[in-house]
C-alpha positions as CSV (number, residue, x, y, z in Angstrom):
1,M,111.9,-27.8,80.7
2,K,111.2,-29.3,77.1
3,T,107.8,-29.4,75.6
4,K,106.5,-29.0,72.0
5,I,105.8,-25.4,72.7
6,T,109.6,-24.7,73.8
7,E,110.9,-26.5,70.9
8,L,108.4,-24.7,68.4
9,F,109.2,-21.2,69.8
10,N,112.7,-21.9,71.0
11,I,112.0,-20.7,74.6
12,K,113.4,-22.1,77.9
13,Y,110.2,-22.3,79.6
14,P,106.5,-23.2,78.1
15,I,105.2,-20.0,79.3
16,V,103.4,-17.6,77.0
17,M,102.5,-14.1,78.2
18,G,98.8,-13.1,77.1
19,G,98.0,-10.2,74.8
20,M,96.7,-7.5,76.9
21,M,95.4,-4.1,76.0
22,H,97.1,-1.2,77.9
23,V,99.4,-3.6,79.5
24,G,101.2,-5.4,76.7
25,R,104.0,-3.1,75.7
26,A,107.6,-3.5,74.8
27,E,109.0,-3.3,78.3
28,L,106.7,-5.9,79.8
29,A,107.2,-8.2,76.8
30,A,110.9,-7.9,76.8
31,A,111.0,-8.8,80.5
32,V,109.0,-11.8,80.0
33,S,111.2,-13.1,77.0
34,N,114.3,-12.3,78.9
35,A,112.8,-14.7,81.6
36,G,112.8,-17.4,79.4
37,A,109.1,-17.4,78.5
38,L,107.5,-15.7,75.4
39,G,106.7,-12.2,75.5
40,I,103.8,-10.8,73.6
41,L,103.5,-7.3,72.3
42,T,99.8,-6.3,71.8
43,A,99.5,-4.7,68.5
44,L,96.3,-2.7,69.1
45,N,98.2,-0.9,72.1
46,S,99.7,1.1,69.1
47,K,97.2,3.6,67.6
48,T,98.7,3.1,64.1
49,P,100.4,0.4,62.2
50,D,103.4,2.7,62.0
51,D,103.5,3.1,65.7
52,L,103.4,-0.7,66.0
53,R,106.6,-0.6,63.7
54,V,108.2,1.8,66.3
55,E,107.3,-0.6,69.2
56,I,108.5,-3.9,67.6
57,K,111.9,-2.0,66.9
58,K,111.9,-0.9,70.5
59,L,111.1,-4.5,71.9
60,R,114.0,-5.7,69.8
61,S,116.3,-3.2,71.4
62,L,115.2,-4.8,74.9
63,T,115.8,-8.5,74.2
64,D,117.4,-10.8,71.7
65,K,115.1,-13.5,72.9
66,P,111.9,-14.8,70.7
67,F,108.9,-12.7,71.2
68,G,105.4,-12.5,69.5
69,V,102.6,-10.0,68.6
70,N,99.2,-10.3,69.6
71,L,96.4,-9.0,67.2
72,T,92.7,-9.4,68.8
73,L,90.0,-9.5,66.2
74,L,86.9,-7.9,67.9
75,P,84.2,-5.5,67.2
76,T,85.6,-1.8,68.0
77,L,84.0,1.6,68.0
78,V,86.5,2.7,65.6
79,P,87.1,0.3,62.7
80,V,90.7,-1.3,62.7
81,N,92.7,-2.0,59.6
82,Y,94.1,-5.4,60.6
83,E,95.5,-6.1,57.2
84,E,98.0,-3.2,57.7
85,Y,99.0,-4.1,61.2
86,I,99.8,-7.7,59.8
87,R,101.7,-6.2,56.9
88,V,103.9,-4.4,59.5
89,V,104.4,-7.4,61.5
90,C,105.4,-9.4,58.3
91,E,107.7,-6.5,57.1
92,E,109.6,-6.4,60.6
93,G,110.2,-10.1,60.3
94,V,108.1,-11.1,63.5
95,K,107.7,-14.9,63.3
96,I,105.2,-15.4,66.1
97,V,101.7,-14.0,66.0
98,E,98.9,-14.6,68.6
99,T,95.3,-13.9,67.2
100,A,92.1,-13.8,69.3
101,G,88.5,-13.0,68.7
102,R,87.3,-13.6,65.4
103,S,88.7,-16.4,63.1
104,P,92.2,-15.2,61.6
105,E,91.2,-16.8,58.4
106,P,91.6,-13.5,56.3
107,L,95.0,-13.0,57.7
108,M,96.4,-16.5,57.2
109,P,97.6,-16.3,53.7
110,A,99.7,-13.3,54.4
111,M,101.2,-14.8,57.8
112,T,101.7,-18.1,56.2
113,A,103.7,-16.6,53.2
114,A,106.0,-14.8,55.8
115,G,106.7,-17.9,57.7
116,I,104.8,-16.7,60.9
117,K,103.7,-19.4,63.4
118,V,100.2,-18.5,64.6
119,I,98.7,-19.0,67.9
120,H,95.0,-18.7,68.0
121,K,93.2,-18.3,71.2
122,C,90.0,-20.3,71.4
123,T,87.2,-20.4,74.0
124,S,85.7,-23.7,72.7
125,V,86.7,-26.8,71.4
126,R,84.9,-26.2,68.1
127,H,86.7,-23.0,67.5
128,A,90.0,-24.7,68.1
129,I,89.1,-27.4,65.6
130,K,88.5,-24.6,63.0
131,A,91.6,-22.9,64.0
132,E,93.6,-26.1,63.4
133,K,91.9,-26.8,59.8
134,L,92.9,-23.0,58.9
135,G,96.7,-23.9,59.7
136,V,97.5,-22.3,62.9
137,A,100.4,-23.8,64.6
138,V,99.3,-23.8,68.1
139,A,95.7,-23.4,69.8
140,S,95.6,-21.3,73.1
141,V,92.5,-22.8,74.7
142,D,91.0,-20.1,77.0
143,G,88.9,-21.3,79.8
144,F,86.0,-19.3,81.3
145,E,88.1,-18.2,84.4
146,C,90.1,-15.8,82.3
147,A,90.2,-12.1,82.0
148,G,89.0,-10.4,78.8
149,H,86.8,-12.2,76.7
150,P,85.9,-15.9,77.7
151,G,83.4,-16.5,75.0
152,E,79.8,-17.5,75.7
153,D,80.0,-21.2,76.5
154,D,81.1,-20.8,80.0
155,V,83.3,-24.0,80.2
156,P,86.2,-23.8,82.7
157,N,89.6,-25.3,82.0
158,L,89.1,-28.4,84.1
159,V,86.7,-29.7,81.3
160,L,87.8,-27.4,78.5
161,L,91.4,-28.6,78.3
162,P,91.0,-32.4,78.1
163,A,88.0,-32.1,75.9
164,A,90.2,-30.0,73.3
165,A,93.1,-32.4,73.8
166,R,90.9,-35.3,72.7
167,K,90.2,-33.6,69.3
168,L,93.3,-31.7,68.4
169,T,96.4,-32.7,66.9
170,I,98.5,-29.5,67.1
171,P,99.9,-28.4,70.4
172,M,97.7,-26.8,72.9
173,I,98.5,-24.1,75.3
174,A,96.3,-23.7,78.5
175,S,95.0,-20.1,78.9
176,G,92.9,-18.5,81.7
177,G,93.1,-18.5,85.6
178,I,96.6,-19.7,85.7
179,G,99.3,-18.2,87.9
180,T,100.9,-21.0,89.9
181,G,103.2,-23.8,89.3
182,A,100.6,-26.3,90.5
183,Q,98.1,-25.0,87.9
184,M,100.9,-25.5,85.4
185,A,101.5,-29.0,86.5
186,A,97.7,-29.7,86.2
187,C,97.6,-28.0,82.7
188,L,100.2,-30.2,81.5
189,A,98.6,-33.4,82.9
190,L,95.4,-32.4,81.1
191,G,97.1,-32.4,77.6
192,A,98.6,-28.8,77.3
193,E,102.2,-28.2,76.2
194,G,102.5,-25.0,78.0
195,I,100.5,-22.2,79.9
196,N,99.4,-18.7,79.1
197,M,99.3,-15.8,81.6
198,G,97.9,-12.5,81.7
199,T,96.8,-11.3,85.0
200,R,99.7,-12.8,86.6
201,F,102.2,-10.7,84.5
202,M,99.9,-7.4,85.2
203,A,101.1,-7.8,88.8
204,T,104.8,-7.7,88.3
205,K,107.3,-4.7,88.6
206,E,107.7,-4.4,84.9
207,A,104.2,-4.1,84.0
208,P,103.4,-0.6,82.7
209,I,100.5,0.4,84.8
210,H,100.1,2.2,88.1
211,A,100.9,0.7,91.3
212,E,97.5,1.0,92.7
213,I,96.0,-1.2,90.0
214,K,98.7,-4.0,90.9
215,K,97.8,-3.6,94.6
216,A,94.1,-4.0,93.8
217,I,94.9,-7.2,91.8
218,V,96.8,-8.5,94.9
219,E,94.2,-7.5,97.4
220,G,91.3,-9.0,95.1
221,S,89.7,-12.5,95.6
222,E,88.7,-14.9,92.9
223,R,85.2,-13.4,93.6
224,D,86.2,-9.9,92.7
225,T,85.6,-9.8,89.0
226,A,82.6,-9.0,86.9
227,L,81.1,-10.3,83.8
228,I,80.0,-7.3,81.5
229,L,78.4,-7.1,78.1
230,R,76.7,-10.6,78.6
231,S,73.3,-9.1,77.2
232,L,75.1,-8.1,74.1
233,T,76.9,-11.4,73.5
234,N,80.2,-10.1,73.9
235,T,81.1,-11.2,77.5
236,A,84.1,-9.7,79.0
237,R,85.5,-10.5,82.4
238,V,87.0,-7.3,84.1
239,Y,87.9,-6.2,87.8
240,K,84.8,-5.6,89.8
241,N,84.8,-2.0,90.6
242,K,82.1,0.7,90.7
243,I,81.9,1.1,87.0
244,A,81.5,-2.6,86.3
245,E,78.8,-2.9,88.9
246,E,77.0,0.1,87.2
247,V,77.3,-1.7,83.8
248,V,76.0,-5.1,85.1
249,E,72.9,-3.1,86.8
250,I,72.1,-1.4,83.4
251,E,72.4,-4.8,81.7
252,N,70.2,-6.4,84.2
253,K,67.3,-4.2,83.7
254,P,64.2,-5.8,81.9
255,G,64.3,-5.8,78.1
256,P,67.2,-5.8,75.5
257,T,70.3,-3.6,76.5
258,D,70.9,-0.5,74.5
259,F,74.7,-0.1,74.1
260,N,74.3,3.6,74.1
261,D,73.3,3.4,77.8
262,I,76.7,1.9,78.5
263,K,78.8,3.0,75.7
264,D,80.6,5.9,77.8
265,L,81.1,3.5,80.8
266,V,83.1,1.1,78.9
267,Q,85.2,3.3,76.6
268,G,88.6,1.9,76.4
269,T,90.1,5.3,76.8
270,R,88.7,5.3,80.4
271,G,90.2,2.0,81.3
272,R,93.5,3.1,79.9
273,E,93.5,6.3,82.0
274,A,92.3,4.4,85.1
275,M,95.4,2.1,84.6
276,D,97.9,4.9,84.1
277,S,96.4,6.9,87.0
278,G,95.6,4.2,89.6
279,E,92.0,5.4,89.9
280,I,90.6,1.9,90.6
281,N,87.0,3.2,89.6
282,G,88.2,5.3,86.8
283,G,87.1,3.0,84.2
284,I,86.9,-0.8,83.1
285,W,89.9,-2.7,83.2
286,S,90.5,-6.5,82.7
287,S,91.6,-8.8,85.5
288,G,91.0,-12.6,85.9
289,M,89.9,-15.0,88.6
290,V,93.5,-15.9,89.1
291,Q,93.9,-12.5,91.1
292,G,92.5,-14.7,94.1
293,L,95.9,-16.6,93.9
294,I,98.2,-13.6,93.4
295,D,99.6,-12.3,96.6
296,S,103.0,-10.3,95.4
297,I,104.3,-8.0,92.9
298,P,107.7,-9.4,92.0
299,S,109.7,-9.2,88.7
300,C,108.7,-11.3,85.6
301,Q,112.2,-13.3,86.1
302,D,110.8,-14.3,89.7
303,V,107.3,-15.1,88.4
304,V,108.7,-17.4,86.0
305,E,111.2,-19.2,88.1
306,K,108.8,-19.6,90.9
307,I,106.1,-21.2,88.6
308,V,108.7,-23.5,87.0
309,T,110.2,-24.4,90.3
310,D,106.7,-25.0,91.7
311,C,105.6,-27.1,88.7
312,R,108.6,-29.4,89.2
313,F,108.0,-29.8,92.8
314,Q,104.4,-31.1,92.1
315,V,105.4,-33.5,89.4
316,E,108.6,-34.9,91.0
317,S,107.6,-35.0,94.7
318,R,104.1,-34.6,95.4
319,L,102.5,-36.6,92.4
320,R,105.2,-39.0,92.3
321,N,104.8,-39.8,95.9
322,M,101.2,-40.8,95.4
323,I,102.2,-43.7,92.9
C-alpha cells in the first residue's frame, strides 16, 4: 500500500501510532513498527531527557524498522525543558518527530538541522496552515472525535479533513476516532495520505496497560467518553468514569472554575496509577469515541493487517461496485 506517507517514512502501511501518555512506550512502539506501521515513542513518559535516551535505545533493540518520537507541548503542572528532550532526540539520530499542542516553532531550527521530518498534530485548518509555513513535513489533522486534546473548535473529521485538504500542499494524516479499515478508506477518500490511531492501539496485547483498562475500552460505547477542562479552554476527551464525571460536575457549577478545585482529580500520576493497576475509577485516562468500534484485544500485527485488508476490500469491492 503506497502513499506519500509510506514513501516519506519508508513504512509498509500508511498507519501511524498516536503519541500517548503512559502508553506510548518502547514495547508498544516496537510492536507497531514491526507490524509495518510507524510506532511512536512518547517522550514525556520518560521523567528526564536521559531517561528518554535509554528508552530510545531500548526501542532500537526491539525493532529495526522506522519509528518516531512524540513531544506534546502543553501546559503542565511541572515545567518541562522541551529543548533538552529534543537535544536527546537529535543526538540519538531519530529522524521522525511528532509534535502536538502548542506551535513547534521554537524547536524547528534544531530539528531541521538534524534532518528530522516533523509531523505536527493540528485540531484546526488554520493551525495546519501555520504548521506548513513553519516547515513541518506532515500535518496530522485531529478531529473532535479524538482522545486527548481535541482543541476548542469541535469540528469532526468528516468536515475537518476535506477542509484541510483544500488548503494544504504537504501530506496530511487523518487522526481522531479511527480504528477500522472502512474509516481508513474514507480518510483516504477525503484527502489523507494515511491515518493515526491511538485508542485502537491501547486495546492490543502489547499495550503496557492493565487488562481491565483494555476491557473497559472494549466494553465502552462511543458515548462513554467525557470532555473535561472545557471551562479552562484546555479541553480533553477521556474515558467516562466516576472521576471524569466529578470533574464535569465541578466545571458545570455557576461561575468560573478554580483549577485548584479539580487539580487533585486530574493529576497525571493518578491516571498512570489507574492504568497500571486496572482501577477504572482510579484517575483520569484518555480514550476516544472510537472505543465504540473496538470489540477485541488482538496483537498490533493483527490490528494493522485487518485494517489494511478491510480498507482494500472497501475500495476494491464495495466502492467499485457502486460505479
